[in-house]
Structures are given as C-alpha cells and as structure tokens.
C-alpha positions in Angstrom: 78.9 108.8 79.5 81.4 107.9 82.3 80.4 107.8 85.9 82.1 110.1 88.5 83.8 107.0 90.0 85.1 105.9 86.6 86.6 109.3 86.0 88.2 109.4 89.4 89.7 105.9 88.8 91.1 106.9 85.4 92.7 110.0 87.0 94.2 107.9 89.8 95.5 105.3 87.3 97.1 107.9 85.1 98.8 109.6 88.2 100.0 106.2 89.5 101.5 105.3 86.1 103.3 108.6 86.0 104.2 108.6 89.7 102.6 112.1 90.0 101.7 113.7 93.2 97.9 114.0 93.6 95.5 116.0 95.8 92.5 113.8 96.8 89.4 115.8 97.8 86.9 114.0 100.0 84.3 115.9 102.0 84.7 119.5 100.6 87.1 121.7 98.6 89.0 122.4 101.9 89.3 118.7 102.8 92.1 117.1 100.9 95.3 115.2 101.3 98.4 114.9 99.1 100.7 112.1 98.1 101.4 109.3 95.6 99.0 106.6 94.6 100.5 103.4 96.1 97.6 101.0 95.1 94.4 101.0 93.2 91.6 98.4 92.9 87.9 98.4 91.9 86.9 99.6 95.4 89.5 102.1 96.4 93.0 103.5 96.4 95.8 103.8 98.9 97.7 107.0 99.0 101.2 107.3 100.4 100.8 110.7 102.1 103.0 113.7 102.4 102.6 116.2 105.2 102.5 120.0 104.6 106.3 120.1 104.8 106.8 117.5 102.1 107.7 114.6 104.3 106.2 111.1 104.0 103.8 110.6 106.9 101.9 107.4 106.3 99.2 105.8 104.2 95.4 106.3 103.7 92.9 104.0 102.0 90.0 105.8 100.4 86.9 104.2 98.9 86.5 105.5 95.3 82.9 106.6 96.2 84.3 108.9 98.9 86.6 110.8 96.6 85.0 114.0 95.2 87.9 115.1 93.0 91.5 114.4 92.0 94.0 117.1 91.1 97.5 116.9 89.7 100.1 119.5 88.8 98.7 122.2 91.1 100.9 125.0 92.5 100.6 123.3 96.0 101.8 120.0 94.6 104.7 121.7 92.8 105.7 123.2 96.1 105.4 119.9 97.9 107.5 118.2 95.3 110.2 120.9 95.8 110.0 120.3 99.6 110.3 116.5 99.0 113.4 117.1 97.0 114.9 119.2 99.8 114.4 116.4 102.3 115.7 113.7 100.0 118.8 115.8 99.2 119.5 116.0 103.0 118.7 112.3 103.4 116.0 113.3 105.9 112.9 112.5 103.8 111.4 110.0 106.3 109.2 111.6 108.9 109.7 108.7 111.4 107.0 106.6 109.9 107.8 102.9 109.5 110.3 102.2 106.8 108.6 99.1 105.5 106.3 99.4 102.5 103.0 97.6 102.9 102.4 95.0 100.2 99.3 95.4 98.0 97.8 92.8 95.7 95.6 94.4 93.1 93.8 91.0 92.5 92.5 91.0 96.1 90.2 93.2 98.1 92.5 96.0 99.4 90.2 97.0 102.3 89.9 93.5 103.7 93.6 92.8 103.2 94.5 96.1 104.9 92.3 95.5 107.9 93.4 91.9 108.2 97.0 93.0 108.2 96.5 95.7 110.8 94.6 93.2 113.0 97.4 90.7 112.8 100.2 93.3 113.3 98.2 94.9 116.2 98.7 98.4 114.9 96.5 101.5 115.6 94.4 102.7 112.6 92.0 105.7 112.1 88.7 105.0 110.4 86.4 107.5 108.7 82.8 107.0 107.6 80.6 108.2 104.8 77.8 109.5 107.0 79.7 110.6 110.1 82.0 113.5 110.8 83.7 111.7 113.7 86.7 109.5 113.2 87.5 106.4 115.3 91.0 105.4 116.2 92.1 102.1 117.7 93.1 98.5 117.2 91.3 96.1 114.9 89.9 93.3 117.2 87.9 91.3 114.8 86.8 91.4 111.2 84.2 89.7 109.1 83.2 90.2 105.5 80.6 92.7 106.8 81.7 94.0 110.2 84.7 95.7 111.8 85.3 95.6 115.6 87.6 98.3 116.8 89.0 98.7 120.4 89.2 102.5 120.4 91.9 104.6 121.9 91.6 108.2 123.2 93.8 110.4 120.9 94.1 112.9 123.8 95.4 110.6 126.5 96.4 107.4 124.7 94.1 105.4 127.0 91.6 102.7 126.0 88.0 103.5 125.3 85.1 101.2 124.3 84.9 98.5 121.6 82.8 99.7 118.6 81.4 97.7 115.7 80.8 99.2 112.3 79.6 97.8 109.0 82.4 97.7 106.4 80.1 99.3 103.9 80.1 102.5 106.1 83.9 102.9 105.9 85.1 105.6 103.6 88.7 106.0 104.7 91.4 104.3 106.8 94.6 105.9 107.9 97.4 103.4 108.7 101.2 103.4 109.4 100.9 107.2 109.9 103.3 109.0 112.2 100.3 110.1 114.4 99.1 106.5 114.8 102.6 105.2 115.4 103.2 107.7 118.2 99.7 107.1 119.7 100.4 103.3 119.7 103.7 103.9 121.4 102.0 106.0 124.1 99.2 103.6 124.5 101.5 100.6 125.0 103.9 102.6 127.3 101.3 104.1 129.5 98.4 101.6 129.5 99.9 98.2 128.7 99.0 96.8 132.1 95.5 98.2 132.2 
C-alpha cells in the first residue's frame, strides 16, 4: 500500500508532465493555493502560483509532508485557466513578478538550493512551519545544513525586526519571488536602507 506522500508525489508528477493546473491543500480544506508544478524532488515541490484573478504571482516551495491533498480539473481551476487565457490574450499575464524563471536541479536538494539562492540574491522570502500558524518574512542571513537565520521584516511597515533562527526540518513552506515579497523588499530598501 502506498503512503500518503507517495500518492501526493505521483499526483504532482502526473500534473507536471501534463502541465495541468493544481490545487495544493496544506493545513485544511480551506487552505490551498493554485498553480503549475515547476519542480519536484524527493523532499518537496515548487508551485508557480496563480492569484485569484488568474495572474502569475510568484513561487512557493512545499515539503511533501505538508501537502494534505492535490486536486486537478476542479471547477475553480477551469475558471483560473480561463482567466489565464484572458490575460495572455491581452499580453498582460504578468502580475509584476520578476520575469526570470528560477532554475531548479532535480538532482539536488531544492530547499537548500532555494534558500542559498535567496541568500545570495538578497531577496525577501516568507517561511511557514509545520507546528506554527505564524509566518516569518525577511532576508536569509545565513544557512547551514540544519539551521536558517532570517532577518525578519514587518509586513505592515516594511521595517526591520529581529533575527530569528529556525531548524530546517521545521520548515513546511517557502514563498519566494512573489509580488507581495517583491513590493515589501522595495519598500524596505526605499524606506529603511540607511537604518
């Protein structure tokens, strides 16, 4: 009998091969995001996300153990695909998120590569955890094979907060290159670059 993680991985692989839109459910039936599978490895997947209006809005990495369910061909996804077609027909399908596609190497650890890249590029990310409801947003300061150090940023003001350290094994999700984080990074650098 297959484990839940093996079933999830098979669904994600099939959706990636067909380039189908998917809904990924994490914490509850009301907690999901939609998009296209951009990468998949033994530990997790990266979803190129769509917002509720069918526009590309960034990327999220999810650990396979954090995904409760994967759905394809739902009425909501059919609507999003229609919206996406509308934006593409107008040539307006980009939400303002960066135009570059991140590179993924399926032979390497996607989580470590992702965090290393965000640290080197000095971009804001948002991190979610298995056992915590709260999310942390900020710049990756340091990374080891076990620990993430994040200089957090207040999403309300754009100002700096404290440095936090979290074990990598606690991380369930990372949002990166999203329009929300790009705008927050711009505000942080504009308003607080000398502080």
